[in-house]
C-alpha positions, 0 to 999 in steps of 0.5 A, a space after each residue: 850312129 844316134 837314133 834319129 829323134 820323134 820331131 825329126 821323123 814327123 818333120 820327114 814324115 810332113 815333108 815326104 807328105 808336101 812333096 808327094 802332093 806338089 810333085 806329082 807328076 800329072 800328065 792328061 793324057 787326053 781323054 782318058 784317065 790319067 796313069 796312075 804311078 805303077 802303070 807310069 813306071 812300067 812303061 819307064 821300065 820296059 822301054 829301059 828293058 824291052 822284051 822283057 817279061 811281066 816277072 821283071 817288072 815285078 822283080 823292078 816294082 816290089 809288087 806281085 806279078 799279078 800286079 803287074 799284069 792286071 798293069 799291063 792288060 790296062 796299058 795294053 788296052 789302051 795302045 801304048 804296050 804289047 805283048 808278044 809271045 815267046 818264041 819255045 815258050 809259049 807262056 812266056 811273054 816279052 814285053 815291048 812300047 808300042 808307037 804311041 808308048 814309047 811317044 808317052 815314054 817319051 813326054 811322062 821323061 822331059 816331064 820328069 826331067 822338068 820337074 827333076 830341073 825346077 826341084 833342084 834350081 833352088 838349091 846352089 850347086 853344093 846343095 844339089 850334089 849334097 842332096 843328090 848324095 845324101 838321096 843316094 843314099 837312102 836309097 841305095 843303102 843295105 840293110 
């Protein structure tokens, strides 16, 4: 396989920058500040892995545990996330969504699905399959 050209790299970079700006999921969280991307991803991970610990979230997101600790503090203060002590290990914490957190995750999931639907609707069925296949290959490629 040949290496990507400088022109291809420049075009991809410009496309990604535009893509990130255009398709950034913006939501209103009432009178409070909107959630940052780390907070959203933390909530989504906990929704899919109830009872997980901060270390699990950090490993999945590829960030430091202290970063996730700050995120869980923010989310708990907003009433979206609960931190329960694990029976038998007072140092361990199990994360779970609160009712408000579950509601927000449902809203986020619906917003992401609507955004993905809009993006893919611009492509033919064949292009959709090719695009999803290429993105999947890039994301899950092992070095």
